[in-house]
C-alpha positions, 0 to 999 in steps of 0.5 A: 509477478508481484513481489511481496514486501515484508519490510513494511513500517506503519507510522500511523493508523486511526479508525473513525466510526460513521453511522450509516443507517441502518448500520455503522461503518468505519474508516481506517486510515493507515500511513506507512512505507514499503522500505528498501525495495531493490530495483536494478535500474541499469536497464529500464526495469519495471517492478510490481510490489505488494503489501498487506495492511489494515484489519482482518475483514470478511468479504461482506464487511469490506466496502472499499479502499483508496490509496495514495503513493509516492516515492520517499527516497531513491538510493543510487548505486553510484554518482550517476543519474537515476530516475524512478517513477510510480507507474500505478498504485492501487488498494483492494481487499485480498480474499486469501488474507482478509486484509487490504493489499496495496499494489505499487508499480515502479519503473527505474532507469539509471543508477537506481538501486533501492527505493522507499515508497510512502503510502496512505490508504483509507479503508471503508468497512461495515462494522458488524452489529453488536451481539444481542 
């Protein structure tokens, strides 16, 4: 079961319209962080974290999303060694919320206590035609 992260900080969000005949699409790029994810690494442990980002979209508007993720900071519990690895990351449209859901799978071992994950996600969506 994935843990939903509420402590998300968005550093930058931008939108660019692109004309794709017969309609207009928009790229939304978001750079942010999932902050203070608690992970007890005394024994090898794998956790999955998710967060919702971006504009509200309807299913017919969403075309696709891509995501990059990295470890921004690892806070150890002691002066012992700690290891943390991003096993996988993905971005998909979430039917319930209408936003894009970022999912990150993290493995830790050693003195790892808390990790901060940085991400960049790009969303491609069709822009509804203007009302006549």
